[in-house]
PyMOL commands that place a pseudoatom at each C-alpha (Angstrom):
pseudoatom trace, name=CA, resn=UNK, resi=1, chain=A, elem=C, hetatm=0, pos=[142.804, 94.066, 93.537]
pseudoatom trace, name=CA, resn=UNK, resi=2, chain=A, elem=C, hetatm=0, pos=[140.561, 96.571, 95.294]
pseudoatom trace, name=CA, resn=UNK, resi=3, chain=A, elem=C, hetatm=0, pos=[136.908, 96.705, 94.291]
pseudoatom trace, name=CA, resn=UNK, resi=4, chain=A, elem=C, hetatm=0, pos=[137.240, 100.222, 92.899]
pseudoatom trace, name=CA, resn=UNK, resi=5, chain=A, elem=C, hetatm=0, pos=[139.983, 99.054, 90.567]
pseudoatom trace, name=CA, resn=UNK, resi=6, chain=A, elem=C, hetatm=0, pos=[137.928, 95.960, 89.646]
pseudoatom trace, name=CA, resn=UNK, resi=7, chain=A, elem=C, hetatm=0, pos=[134.961, 98.179, 88.770]
pseudoatom trace, name=CA, resn=UNK, resi=8, chain=A, elem=C, hetatm=0, pos=[137.152, 100.347, 86.579]
pseudoatom trace, name=CA, resn=UNK, resi=9, chain=A, elem=C, hetatm=0, pos=[138.550, 97.314, 84.741]
pseudoatom trace, name=CA, resn=UNK, resi=10, chain=A, elem=C, hetatm=0, pos=[135.026, 95.876, 84.410]
pseudoatom trace, name=CA, resn=UNK, resi=11, chain=A, elem=C, hetatm=0, pos=[133.921, 99.209, 82.930]
pseudoatom trace, name=CA, resn=UNK, resi=12, chain=A, elem=C, hetatm=0, pos=[136.746, 99.116, 80.390]
pseudoatom trace, name=CA, resn=UNK, resi=13, chain=A, elem=C, hetatm=0, pos=[135.971, 95.533, 79.383]
pseudoatom trace, name=CA, resn=UNK, resi=14, chain=A, elem=C, hetatm=0, pos=[132.199, 96.035, 79.149]
pseudoatom trace, name=CA, resn=UNK, resi=15, chain=A, elem=C, hetatm=0, pos=[132.633, 99.321, 77.287]
pseudoatom trace, name=CA, resn=UNK, resi=16, chain=A, elem=C, hetatm=0, pos=[134.830, 97.568, 74.742]
pseudoatom trace, name=CA, resn=UNK, resi=17, chain=A, elem=C, hetatm=0, pos=[132.386, 94.662, 74.462]
pseudoatom trace, name=CA, resn=UNK, resi=18, chain=A, elem=C, hetatm=0, pos=[129.496, 97.050, 73.864]
pseudoatom trace, name=CA, resn=UNK, resi=19, chain=A, elem=C, hetatm=0, pos=[131.271, 99.094, 71.209]
pseudoatom trace, name=CA, resn=UNK, resi=20, chain=A, elem=C, hetatm=0, pos=[132.959, 96.284, 69.332]
pseudoatom trace, name=CA, resn=UNK, resi=21, chain=A, elem=C, hetatm=0, pos=[130.609, 93.367, 70.026]
pseudoatom trace, name=CA, resn=UNK, resi=22, chain=A, elem=C, hetatm=0, pos=[133.592, 91.114, 70.770]
pseudoatom trace, name=CA, resn=UNK, resi=23, chain=A, elem=C, hetatm=0, pos=[133.843, 87.717, 72.416]
pseudoatom trace, name=CA, resn=UNK, resi=24, chain=A, elem=C, hetatm=0, pos=[133.683, 88.234, 76.202]
pseudoatom trace, name=CA, resn=UNK, resi=25, chain=A, elem=C, hetatm=0, pos=[136.361, 85.724, 77.220]
pseudoatom trace, name=CA, resn=UNK, resi=26, chain=A, elem=C, hetatm=0, pos=[138.790, 86.869, 74.539]
pseudoatom trace, name=CA, resn=UNK, resi=27, chain=A, elem=C, hetatm=0, pos=[138.317, 90.488, 75.581]
pseudoatom trace, name=CA, resn=UNK, resi=28, chain=A, elem=C, hetatm=0, pos=[138.856, 89.625, 79.256]
pseudoatom trace, name=CA, resn=UNK, resi=29, chain=A, elem=C, hetatm=0, pos=[142.030, 87.738, 78.417]
pseudoatom trace, name=CA, resn=UNK, resi=30, chain=A, elem=C, hetatm=0, pos=[143.326, 90.637, 76.346]
pseudoatom trace, name=CA, resn=UNK, resi=31, chain=A, elem=C, hetatm=0, pos=[142.600, 93.215, 79.070]
pseudoatom trace, name=CA, resn=UNK, resi=32, chain=A, elem=C, hetatm=0, pos=[143.973, 91.337, 82.072]
pseudoatom trace, name=CA, resn=UNK, resi=33, chain=A, elem=C, hetatm=0, pos=[147.390, 90.097, 82.915]
pseudoatom trace, name=CA, resn=UNK, resi=34, chain=A, elem=C, hetatm=0, pos=[147.545, 86.666, 84.521]
pseudoatom trace, name=CA, resn=UNK, resi=35, chain=A, elem=C, hetatm=0, pos=[148.253, 88.148, 87.978]
pseudoatom trace, name=CA, resn=UNK, resi=36, chain=A, elem=C, hetatm=0, pos=[145.309, 90.542, 87.724]
pseudoatom trace, name=CA, resn=UNK, resi=37, chain=A, elem=C, hetatm=0, pos=[142.588, 87.906, 87.813]
pseudoatom trace, name=CA, resn=UNK, resi=38, chain=A, elem=C, hetatm=0, pos=[139.994, 88.898, 90.370]
pseudoatom trace, name=CA, resn=UNK, resi=39, chain=A, elem=C, hetatm=0, pos=[136.776, 87.118, 91.387]
pseudoatom trace, name=CA, resn=UNK, resi=40, chain=A, elem=C, hetatm=0, pos=[134.836, 90.355, 91.877]
pseudoatom trace, name=CA, resn=UNK, resi=41, chain=A, elem=C, hetatm=0, pos=[135.889, 91.634, 88.451]
pseudoatom trace, name=CA, resn=UNK, resi=42, chain=A, elem=C, hetatm=0, pos=[134.814, 88.409, 86.777]
pseudoatom trace, name=CA, resn=UNK, resi=43, chain=A, elem=C, hetatm=0, pos=[131.542, 88.393, 88.731]
pseudoatom trace, name=CA, resn=UNK, resi=44, chain=A, elem=C, hetatm=0, pos=[130.771, 91.911, 87.499]
pseudoatom trace, name=CA, resn=UNK, resi=45, chain=A, elem=C, hetatm=0, pos=[131.633, 91.295, 83.864]
pseudoatom trace, name=CA, resn=UNK, resi=46, chain=A, elem=C, hetatm=0, pos=[129.965, 87.891, 83.623]
pseudoatom trace, name=CA, resn=UNK, resi=47, chain=A, elem=C, hetatm=0, pos=[126.936, 89.069, 85.595]
pseudoatom trace, name=CA, resn=UNK, resi=48, chain=A, elem=C, hetatm=0, pos=[126.361, 92.153, 83.455]
pseudoatom trace, name=CA, resn=UNK, resi=49, chain=A, elem=C, hetatm=0, pos=[126.716, 90.118, 80.260]
pseudoatom trace, name=CA, resn=UNK, resi=50, chain=A, elem=C, hetatm=0, pos=[124.356, 87.407, 81.547]
pseudoatom trace, name=CA, resn=UNK, resi=51, chain=A, elem=C, hetatm=0, pos=[121.732, 89.836, 82.909]
pseudoatom trace, name=CA, resn=UNK, resi=52, chain=A, elem=C, hetatm=0, pos=[122.117, 92.490, 80.198]
pseudoatom trace, name=CA, resn=UNK, resi=53, chain=A, elem=C, hetatm=0, pos=[118.530, 92.187, 78.936]
pseudoatom trace, name=CA, resn=UNK, resi=54, chain=A, elem=C, hetatm=0, pos=[116.911, 92.620, 82.364]
pseudoatom trace, name=CA, resn=UNK, resi=55, chain=A, elem=C, hetatm=0, pos=[119.399, 95.332, 83.358]
pseudoatom trace, name=CA, resn=UNK, resi=56, chain=A, elem=C, hetatm=0, pos=[118.690, 97.320, 80.184]
pseudoatom trace, name=CA, resn=UNK, resi=57, chain=A, elem=C, hetatm=0, pos=[114.945, 96.982, 80.807]
pseudoatom trace, name=CA, resn=UNK, resi=58, chain=A, elem=C, hetatm=0, pos=[115.398, 98.299, 84.365]
pseudoatom trace, name=CA, resn=UNK, resi=59, chain=A, elem=C, hetatm=0, pos=[117.485, 101.240, 83.162]
pseudoatom trace, name=CA, resn=UNK, resi=60, chain=A, elem=C, hetatm=0, pos=[115.008, 102.054, 80.374]
pseudoatom trace, name=CA, resn=UNK, resi=61, chain=A, elem=C, hetatm=0, pos=[112.130, 102.148, 82.879]
pseudoatom trace, name=CA, resn=UNK, resi=62, chain=A, elem=C, hetatm=0, pos=[114.092, 104.649, 85.008]
pseudoatom trace, name=CA, resn=UNK, resi=63, chain=A, elem=C, hetatm=0, pos=[114.914, 107.120, 82.235]
pseudoatom trace, name=CA, resn=UNK, resi=64, chain=A, elem=C, hetatm=0, pos=[113.089, 110.422, 81.840]
pseudoatom trace, name=CA, resn=UNK, resi=65, chain=A, elem=C, hetatm=0, pos=[113.189, 112.274, 78.525]
pseudoatom trace, name=CA, resn=UNK, resi=66, chain=A, elem=C, hetatm=0, pos=[115.805, 109.832, 77.231]
pseudoatom trace, name=CA, resn=UNK, resi=67, chain=A, elem=C, hetatm=0, pos=[115.598, 106.670, 75.200]
pseudoatom trace, name=CA, resn=UNK, resi=68, chain=A, elem=C, hetatm=0, pos=[117.982, 103.876, 76.065]
pseudoatom trace, name=CA, resn=UNK, resi=69, chain=A, elem=C, hetatm=0, pos=[119.413, 103.853, 72.539]
pseudoatom trace, name=CA, resn=UNK, resi=70, chain=A, elem=C, hetatm=0, pos=[120.375, 107.531, 72.829]
pseudoatom trace, name=CA, resn=UNK, resi=71, chain=A, elem=C, hetatm=0, pos=[122.474, 106.996, 75.954]
pseudoatom trace, name=CA, resn=UNK, resi=72, chain=A, elem=C, hetatm=0, pos=[126.185, 107.559, 75.467]
pseudoatom trace, name=CA, resn=UNK, resi=73, chain=A, elem=C, hetatm=0, pos=[128.235, 104.374, 75.836]
pseudoatom trace, name=CA, resn=UNK, resi=74, chain=A, elem=C, hetatm=0, pos=[129.997, 105.617, 78.975]
pseudoatom trace, name=CA, resn=UNK, resi=75, chain=A, elem=C, hetatm=0, pos=[126.769, 106.242, 80.868]
pseudoatom trace, name=CA, resn=UNK, resi=76, chain=A, elem=C, hetatm=0, pos=[125.179, 103.056, 79.538]
pseudoatom trace, name=CA, resn=UNK, resi=77, chain=A, elem=C, hetatm=0, pos=[128.107, 100.926, 80.698]
pseudoatom trace, name=CA, resn=UNK, resi=78, chain=A, elem=C, hetatm=0, pos=[128.336, 102.577, 84.127]
pseudoatom trace, name=CA, resn=UNK, resi=79, chain=A, elem=C, hetatm=0, pos=[124.579, 102.191, 84.645]
pseudoatom trace, name=CA, resn=UNK, resi=80, chain=A, elem=C, hetatm=0, pos=[124.744, 98.518, 83.689]
pseudoatom trace, name=CA, resn=UNK, resi=81, chain=A, elem=C, hetatm=0, pos=[127.476, 97.781, 86.220]
pseudoatom trace, name=CA, resn=UNK, resi=82, chain=A, elem=C, hetatm=0, pos=[125.790, 99.666, 89.056]
pseudoatom trace, name=CA, resn=UNK, resi=83, chain=A, elem=C, hetatm=0, pos=[122.349, 98.248, 88.246]
pseudoatom trace, name=CA, resn=UNK, resi=84, chain=A, elem=C, hetatm=0, pos=[123.781, 94.748, 88.317]
pseudoatom trace, name=CA, resn=UNK, resi=85, chain=A, elem=C, hetatm=0, pos=[125.376, 95.427, 91.697]
pseudoatom trace, name=CA, resn=UNK, resi=86, chain=A, elem=C, hetatm=0, pos=[122.165, 96.910, 93.116]
pseudoatom trace, name=CA, resn=UNK, resi=87, chain=A, elem=C, hetatm=0, pos=[119.886, 94.135, 91.873]
pseudoatom trace, name=CA, resn=UNK, resi=88, chain=A, elem=C, hetatm=0, pos=[122.147, 91.083, 92.120]
pseudoatom trace, name=CA, resn=UNK, resi=89, chain=A, elem=C, hetatm=0, pos=[124.951, 91.609, 94.654]
pseudoatom trace, name=CA, resn=UNK, resi=90, chain=A, elem=C, hetatm=0, pos=[123.411, 91.792, 98.100]
pseudoatom trace, name=CA, resn=UNK, resi=91, chain=A, elem=C, hetatm=0, pos=[126.757, 92.153, 99.878]
pseudoatom trace, name=CA, resn=UNK, resi=92, chain=A, elem=C, hetatm=0, pos=[127.273, 95.659, 98.442]
pseudoatom trace, name=CA, resn=UNK, resi=93, chain=A, elem=C, hetatm=0, pos=[125.258, 98.563, 99.909]
pseudoatom trace, name=CA, resn=UNK, resi=94, chain=A, elem=C, hetatm=0, pos=[123.297, 100.520, 97.294]
pseudoatom trace, name=CA, resn=UNK, resi=95, chain=A, elem=C, hetatm=0, pos=[124.964, 103.801, 98.237]
pseudoatom trace, name=CA, resn=UNK, resi=96, chain=A, elem=C, hetatm=0, pos=[128.409, 102.286, 97.602]
pseudoatom trace, name=CA, resn=UNK, resi=97, chain=A, elem=C, hetatm=0, pos=[127.329, 101.098, 94.148]
pseudoatom trace, name=CA, resn=UNK, resi=98, chain=A, elem=C, hetatm=0, pos=[125.924, 104.539, 93.345]
pseudoatom trace, name=CA, resn=UNK, resi=99, chain=A, elem=C, hetatm=0, pos=[128.989, 106.416, 94.616]
pseudoatom trace, name=CA, resn=UNK, resi=100, chain=A, elem=C, hetatm=0, pos=[131.335, 104.187, 92.632]
pseudoatom trace, name=CA, resn=UNK, resi=101, chain=A, elem=C, hetatm=0, pos=[129.199, 104.600, 89.501]
pseudoatom trace, name=CA, resn=UNK, resi=102, chain=A, elem=C, hetatm=0, pos=[129.145, 108.381, 89.855]
pseudoatom trace, name=CA, resn=UNK, resi=103, chain=A, elem=C, hetatm=0, pos=[132.928, 108.428, 90.180]
pseudoatom trace, name=CA, resn=UNK, resi=104, chain=A, elem=C, hetatm=0, pos=[133.354, 106.281, 87.057]
pseudoatom trace, name=CA, resn=UNK, resi=105, chain=A, elem=C, hetatm=0, pos=[130.915, 108.507, 85.154]
pseudoatom trace, name=CA, resn=UNK, resi=106, chain=A, elem=C, hetatm=0, pos=[132.825, 111.631, 86.181]
pseudoatom trace, name=CA, resn=UNK, resi=107, chain=A, elem=C, hetatm=0, pos=[136.139, 110.052, 85.219]
pseudoatom trace, name=CA, resn=UNK, resi=108, chain=A, elem=C, hetatm=0, pos=[135.109, 108.729, 81.795]
pseudoatom trace, name=CA, resn=UNK, resi=109, chain=A, elem=C, hetatm=0, pos=[132.122, 110.877, 80.850]
pseudoatom trace, name=CA, resn=UNK, resi=110, chain=A, elem=C, hetatm=0, pos=[131.498, 114.596, 80.607]
pseudoatom trace, name=CA, resn=UNK, resi=111, chain=A, elem=C, hetatm=0, pos=[130.714, 117.119, 83.348]
pseudoatom trace, name=CA, resn=UNK, resi=112, chain=A, elem=C, hetatm=0, pos=[127.028, 116.106, 83.520]
pseudoatom trace, name=CA, resn=UNK, resi=113, chain=A, elem=C, hetatm=0, pos=[127.554, 112.335, 83.532]
pseudoatom trace, name=CA, resn=UNK, resi=114, chain=A, elem=C, hetatm=0, pos=[127.873, 111.946, 87.290]
pseudoatom trace, name=CA, resn=UNK, resi=115, chain=A, elem=C, hetatm=0, pos=[124.602, 113.744, 88.043]
pseudoatom trace, name=CA, resn=UNK, resi=116, chain=A, elem=C, hetatm=0, pos=[122.776, 111.852, 85.299]
pseudoatom trace, name=CA, resn=UNK, resi=117, chain=A, elem=C, hetatm=0, pos=[123.983, 108.454, 86.559]
pseudoatom trace, name=CA, resn=UNK, resi=118, chain=A, elem=C, hetatm=0, pos=[123.115, 109.396, 90.143]
pseudoatom trace, name=CA, resn=UNK, resi=119, chain=A, elem=C, hetatm=0, pos=[119.576, 110.360, 89.135]
pseudoatom trace, name=CA, resn=UNK, resi=120, chain=A, elem=C, hetatm=0, pos=[118.887, 107.181, 87.170]
pseudoatom trace, name=CA, resn=UNK, resi=121, chain=A, elem=C, hetatm=0, pos=[120.315, 104.912, 89.880]
pseudoatom trace, name=CA, resn=UNK, resi=122, chain=A, elem=C, hetatm=0, pos=[118.315, 106.706, 92.565]
pseudoatom trace, name=CA, resn=UNK, resi=123, chain=A, elem=C, hetatm=0, pos=[115.150, 105.761, 90.660]
pseudoatom trace, name=CA, resn=UNK, resi=124, chain=A, elem=C, hetatm=0, pos=[116.317, 102.161, 90.278]
pseudoatom trace, name=CA, resn=UNK, resi=125, chain=A, elem=C, hetatm=0, pos=[116.830, 101.663, 94.010]
pseudoatom trace, name=CA, resn=UNK, resi=126, chain=A, elem=C, hetatm=0, pos=[113.359, 103.034, 94.752]
pseudoatom trace, name=CA, resn=UNK, resi=127, chain=A, elem=C, hetatm=0, pos=[111.748, 100.278, 92.669]
for i in range(1, 127): cmd.bond("trace and resi %d" % i, "trace and resi %d" % (i + 1))
show_as sticks, trace
zoom trace
């Protein structure tokens, strides 16, 4: 599985976890076929779940005129994945994480989602 596809599947899983507050392993099993298991996908999902508190704090500190609780679920989930990549996965360049996040935001969010995600992540990498 390519990393772009893994990010998209991670987004879908984390989005579902956030909305429904489901068991992580059960959700992963439901969303993936046996042949679709991917180390990068599992690293993203498990990492975001494990580091959720610190990631949310980092995102909150980078918001202007927004509260974290007001963020739409799409943007929140995309920001969590990209923030985890930026802060915890040294083998991925920051610009790749940002570009992938912007693409996910454009695909699943509204017309302003990509610019919003880009702006927040730009502040996170400057810290």
